[in-house]
C-alpha positions in Angstrom: -101.2 20.7 35.4 -101.5 24.7 34.7 -101.0 25.6 31.0 -97.9 27.3 32.0 -96.6 24.2 33.5 -97.5 22.2 30.6 -95.8 24.9 28.4 -92.4 25.1 30.2 -92.5 21.1 29.8 -93.2 20.9 26.6 -90.3 23.3 26.1 -88.2 21.6 28.2 -88.8 18.3 26.3 -88.3 20.3 22.8 -84.8 21.5 24.3 -83.4 18.1 25.3 -84.8 16.6 21.8 -82.7 19.5 19.8 -79.6 19.1 22.2 -79.5 15.1 21.1 -80.0 16.1 17.6 -76.9 18.8 17.7 -74.7 15.8 19.6 -76.0 13.6 16.7 -74.9 15.8 13.9 -71.4 16.9 15.9 -70.4 12.9 15.9 -71.3 13.0 12.0 -69.7 15.6 11.5 -66.4 14.7 13.3 -66.7 11.5 11.1 -66.9 12.9 7.9 -64.0 15.4 8.5 -61.9 12.1 9.3 -63.1 10.8 6.1 -62.3 13.6 4.5 -58.7 14.0 5.5 -58.4 10.0 4.7 -59.5 10.9 1.2 -56.9 13.9 1.0 -53.8 11.9 2.6 -54.9 9.2 -0.6 -55.0 11.9 -2.6 -51.6 13.6 -2.0 -50.1 9.9 -1.9 -51.5 9.1 -5.7 -50.4 12.9 -6.8 -46.5 12.3 -5.4 -46.8 8.8 -7.2 -48.0 10.3 -10.5 -45.5 12.8 -10.5 -43.0 10.0 -9.8 -43.9 8.0 -12.7 -44.3 10.9 -14.7 -40.5 12.0 -14.2 -39.4 8.4 -14.9 -41.1 8.5 -18.0 -39.7 11.7 -19.1 -36.1 10.0 -18.7 -36.5 7.4 -21.2 -33.9 7.2 -23.7 -34.7 9.0 -27.3 -35.9 6.7 -30.1 -33.1 6.9 -32.6 -32.9 5.0 -36.1 -31.2 1.3 -35.7 -27.7 1.3 -36.9 -28.6 -0.8 -40.0 -30.9 2.4 -41.6 
């Protein structure tokens, strides 16, 4: 095998390895994006729940003196 053929073979191997690595990273990124979206949806639900509870607490009757005072 000539030096040039060995060099091309080495470059092809490197390219194949990099392509596989890029594909793996892309898959991991897609999975992480799903986790981010799920977390965002949970945060939105919790925010709505918190605001609802906050509104309910504001509607509580005012504290007044008992009639016997």
